[in-house]
C-alpha positions as CSV (number, residue, x, y, z in Angstrom):
1,M,0.0,0.0,0.0
2,L,1.4,3.4,-1.0
3,Q,2.0,6.0,1.6
4,E,-0.8,8.3,0.3
5,D,-3.2,5.4,0.4
6,R,-2.2,4.7,4.0
7,F,-2.8,8.3,4.9
8,I,-6.3,8.2,3.5
9,R,-6.9,4.8,5.2
10,I,-5.9,6.2,8.6
11,Q,-8.0,9.4,8.3
12,S,-11.0,7.4,7.0
13,L,-10.8,5.0,10.0
14,L,-10.6,8.0,12.3
15,A,-13.8,9.5,10.7
16,S,-15.8,6.9,12.7
17,I,-13.8,6.4,15.9
18,D,-12.0,8.9,18.1
19,R,-8.8,6.8,18.6
20,L,-7.0,4.0,16.9
21,S,-4.2,1.9,18.4
22,T,-0.9,1.4,16.6
23,D,-1.5,-2.4,16.7
24,R,-4.9,-1.9,15.0
25,L,-3.2,0.1,12.2
26,I,-0.5,-2.5,11.8
27,Q,-3.0,-5.2,11.4
28,D,-5.4,-3.2,9.1
29,M,-2.7,-2.0,6.7
30,Q,-0.3,-5.0,7.0
31,V,2.7,-2.9,7.5
32,S,5.5,-2.6,10.1
33,R,5.3,-0.7,13.4
34,E,8.0,1.7,12.1
35,T,6.0,2.4,9.0
36,V,2.9,3.3,11.1
37,R,5.1,5.5,13.3
38,Q,6.5,7.4,10.4
39,D,3.0,7.8,8.8
40,L,1.6,9.2,12.1
41,L,4.5,11.6,12.4
42,A,3.9,12.9,8.9
43,L,0.1,13.2,9.4
44,E,0.5,15.0,12.7
45,S,3.0,17.4,11.1
46,M,0.2,18.3,8.6
47,G,-2.3,18.8,11.4
48,L,-4.4,15.9,10.2
49,V,-4.2,13.7,13.3
50,R,-3.0,13.9,16.9
51,R,-0.7,11.2,18.3
52,V,-1.5,9.8,21.7
53,H,-0.1,7.1,23.9
54,G,-0.3,3.8,22.0
55,G,-1.8,5.2,18.9
56,V,-3.5,8.2,17.3
57,A,-6.6,10.4,17.8
58,R,-8.9,12.1,15.4
59,V,-8.9,15.8,14.8
60,T,-11.9,17.7,13.5
61,Q,-11.4,16.9,9.8
62,D,-13.2,13.7,8.7
63,E,-11.5,13.1,5.4
64,P,-9.0,14.9,3.2
65,P,-10.2,18.0,1.4
66,F,-12.0,17.6,-2.0
67,V,-9.1,19.2,-3.9
68,Q,-6.6,16.8,-2.4
69,R,-8.8,13.8,-3.0
70,Q,-9.2,14.7,-6.7
71,A,-5.5,13.8,-7.2
72,L,-5.7,10.4,-5.5
73,R,-6.1,7.0,-7.1
74,V,-7.2,8.6,-10.4
75,A,-6.5,5.4,-12.5
76,E,-8.5,3.3,-10.1
77,K,-11.4,5.7,-10.1
78,R,-11.3,5.9,-13.9
79,A,-11.6,2.1,-14.1
80,I,-14.6,2.2,-11.8
81,A,-16.2,4.9,-13.9
82,K,-15.8,3.0,-17.1
83,A,-17.4,-0.1,-15.6
84,A,-20.3,2.0,-14.3
85,V,-21.0,3.5,-17.8
86,K,-21.4,-0.1,-19.2
87,R,-24.3,-0.6,-16.8
88,L,-26.3,2.4,-18.1
89,Q,-28.6,2.5,-21.1
90,P,-29.6,5.3,-23.6
91,G,-32.6,7.3,-22.4
92,Q,-32.3,6.5,-18.7
93,M,-32.6,9.1,-15.9
94,V,-29.8,8.9,-13.4
95,F,-29.0,10.6,-10.1
96,I,-25.3,11.4,-9.5
97,D,-24.0,12.8,-6.2
98,A,-20.9,15.0,-5.6
99,G,-17.6,13.2,-5.3
100,T,-14.2,12.8,-6.9
101,T,-15.2,9.5,-8.5
102,T,-18.4,10.8,-9.9
103,S,-16.5,13.8,-11.3
104,I,-14.4,11.3,-13.3
105,L,-17.6,9.4,-14.2
106,A,-19.0,12.6,-15.8
107,E,-16.1,12.5,-18.3
108,E,-17.1,9.0,-19.4
109,L,-20.9,9.6,-19.8
110,S,-20.6,11.1,-23.3
111,L,-20.8,7.5,-24.6
112,I,-24.5,7.3,-23.7
113,S,-27.1,9.1,-25.8
114,R,-30.3,10.7,-24.5
115,L,-29.2,10.4,-20.9
116,V,-31.0,12.6,-18.3
117,V,-28.6,13.4,-15.5
118,V,-29.9,14.9,-12.3
119,T,-27.1,16.0,-9.9
120,N,-26.2,18.2,-7.0
121,S,-22.5,18.3,-8.2
122,I,-21.5,21.6,-9.9
123,T,-18.4,19.9,-11.2
124,V,-20.4,17.1,-12.8
125,A,-22.9,19.6,-14.3
126,L,-20.1,21.7,-15.8
127,K,-18.3,18.7,-17.3
128,L,-21.5,17.4,-18.9
129,A,-22.4,20.9,-20.3
130,G,-19.6,20.4,-22.8
131,T,-21.0,17.0,-23.8
132,Q,-24.4,18.6,-24.4
133,A,-22.9,21.2,-26.8
134,S,-21.0,18.6,-28.8
135,A,-23.8,16.0,-29.2
136,G,-26.4,16.0,-32.0
137,A,-29.9,17.1,-31.2
138,S,-31.3,13.6,-31.3
139,N,-28.6,12.2,-29.0
140,A,-28.3,15.2,-26.7
141,M,-27.9,14.7,-23.0
142,R,-30.1,16.6,-20.5
143,V,-28.4,17.8,-17.4
144,V,-30.3,19.1,-14.4
145,L,-28.4,20.8,-11.6
146,L,-30.4,20.6,-8.4
147,G,-30.9,23.9,-6.6
148,G,-30.1,24.7,-3.0
149,D,-27.4,26.1,-0.8
150,T,-23.8,25.9,-2.0
151,N,-21.0,24.1,-0.2
152,P,-17.8,26.1,0.3
153,E,-15.7,22.9,0.6
154,I,-17.2,20.8,-2.2
155,P,-18.6,22.3,-5.4
156,C,-22.2,21.1,-4.9
157,T,-25.6,22.1,-3.7
158,Y,-27.3,20.8,-0.5
159,G,-30.1,21.4,2.0
160,E,-33.9,21.3,2.1
161,V,-34.3,22.8,-1.3
162,T,-32.1,20.2,-2.9
163,L,-33.9,17.4,-1.1
164,N,-37.3,18.7,-2.2
165,E,-36.1,18.9,-5.8
166,I,-34.8,15.3,-5.7
167,R,-38.3,14.1,-4.7
168,R,-39.7,15.5,-7.9
169,Y,-37.9,12.8,-10.0
170,R,-38.2,9.1,-10.5
171,A,-34.8,7.9,-11.7
172,D,-33.7,4.5,-13.1
173,V,-30.3,4.5,-11.4
174,T,-28.5,6.4,-8.6
175,L,-24.7,6.5,-8.7
176,L,-23.0,7.4,-5.4
177,S,-19.4,7.9,-4.3
178,P,-19.4,7.5,-0.5
179,V,-16.7,7.7,2.2
180,G,-17.0,4.0,3.0
181,I,-19.1,0.9,2.6
182,S,-19.2,-2.2,4.8
183,A,-21.5,-5.1,5.5
184,Q,-21.9,-4.0,9.1
185,D,-22.5,-0.3,8.5
186,G,-23.7,0.0,4.9
187,I,-23.0,3.1,2.9
188,T,-21.6,5.9,4.9
189,F,-20.6,9.6,4.5
190,G,-18.7,12.0,6.7
191,N,-21.2,14.7,6.2
192,E,-24.9,14.6,7.3
193,H,-26.1,16.6,4.3
194,E,-24.3,14.2,1.8
195,A,-25.9,11.2,3.5
196,S,-29.4,12.8,3.4
197,L,-29.1,13.6,-0.3
198,A,-27.8,10.1,-1.0
199,T,-30.7,8.6,0.9
200,A,-33.2,10.7,-1.0
201,M,-31.7,9.8,-4.4
202,A,-31.7,6.1,-3.5
203,E,-35.4,6.3,-2.4
204,Q,-36.4,7.9,-5.7
205,S,-34.5,5.4,-7.9
206,L,-35.1,1.8,-9.1
207,S,-31.5,0.7,-8.5
208,L,-28.3,1.9,-6.7
209,V,-24.7,1.7,-7.9
210,V,-22.0,2.5,-5.4
211,L,-18.7,3.6,-6.9
212,A,-16.0,3.0,-4.2
213,D,-12.3,2.6,-4.8
214,Y,-10.4,-0.1,-2.9
215,S,-9.5,2.3,0.0
216,K,-13.2,2.7,0.9
217,I,-14.1,-0.9,1.4
218,G,-14.7,-1.9,5.0
219,L,-14.7,1.7,6.2
220,R,-17.4,3.4,8.3
221,S,-18.0,7.1,8.5
222,R,-20.4,9.0,10.7
223,Y,-23.7,9.1,8.7
224,A,-25.4,6.2,7.1
225,V,-27.4,6.1,3.9
226,A,-30.8,4.6,4.7
227,C,-31.5,2.1,1.9
228,A,-31.9,-1.6,1.5
229,T,-29.2,-3.8,0.0
230,A,-31.7,-5.1,-2.7
231,N,-30.9,-3.7,-6.1
232,Q,-27.5,-2.5,-4.8
233,T,-24.4,-2.9,-6.9
234,L,-20.9,-2.1,-5.8
235,I,-18.2,-1.4,-8.3
236,T,-14.7,-1.4,-6.8
237,N,-11.1,-2.3,-7.6
238,A,-9.9,-5.8,-7.3
239,Y,-7.7,-5.8,-4.1
240,S,-6.9,-9.0,-2.2
241,N,-7.0,-7.3,1.2
242,N,-10.7,-6.5,0.7
243,N,-11.8,-10.1,-0.2
244,E,-13.3,-10.8,3.2
245,A,-15.2,-7.4,3.3
246,L,-16.5,-7.9,-0.2
247,A,-17.6,-11.5,0.6
248,A,-19.6,-10.1,3.5
249,L,-21.3,-7.6,1.3
250,D,-22.0,-10.2,-1.3
251,A,-23.6,-12.4,1.4
252,Q,-26.0,-9.5,2.1
253,G,-27.2,-9.4,-1.5
254,V,-25.0,-6.6,-2.8
255,A,-23.8,-7.3,-6.4
256,V,-20.0,-6.8,-6.2
257,I,-18.2,-6.0,-9.4
258,P,-14.4,-5.9,-9.1
259,V,-12.5,-4.1,-11.9
């Protein structure tokens, strides 16, 4: 596991628990005690964690900033996005939430004609605007940017206005990019607004596709998406350390697609 991936893993684990022991991190990431020590020193120097006796404690930040996450695991996210596109059909209506993986997904959606995309992601909407301009009238994509308050940290809309607008639609597919997914805790986000929007999208959709790179498997964040596992598909990277967590999700009825 690369150092940047270990950094994300440590911060993601701390999103759902106040403290982690060094032994827990050694076991989780399958690295040496010295590697964990160096990682924690580096993260503390950046103000992202606080070292305590026997381990590490969470600071206020739940996960790395959006801008930082955009540069992480781009190839893995691209592979997930390409696999997701293969599951969509011309003429469908889809919900897409705001995330770094769904931003990459937007770049792949030009392959599908007559798609209706409803999203709270300003990034996704802007990327798809160019697709609309280049498509012929008969194949043009329709893009709906949901109204609402704007988020200063992530380019997206949120709030009651956004939730009310979501309820106006009946989509074929919802595509989400959460902080984590596990058999025990389901789909989780670090932000209450994100989880509420994801729940509303899932409720108004026939099926749900979760786009989660390998670092998110088995993780739990603070706010859960309230939805059943029926008609749920998880697209993730093939990664041997996640086999047990993926098997547990499969046993719950989630269709797991490794890429």
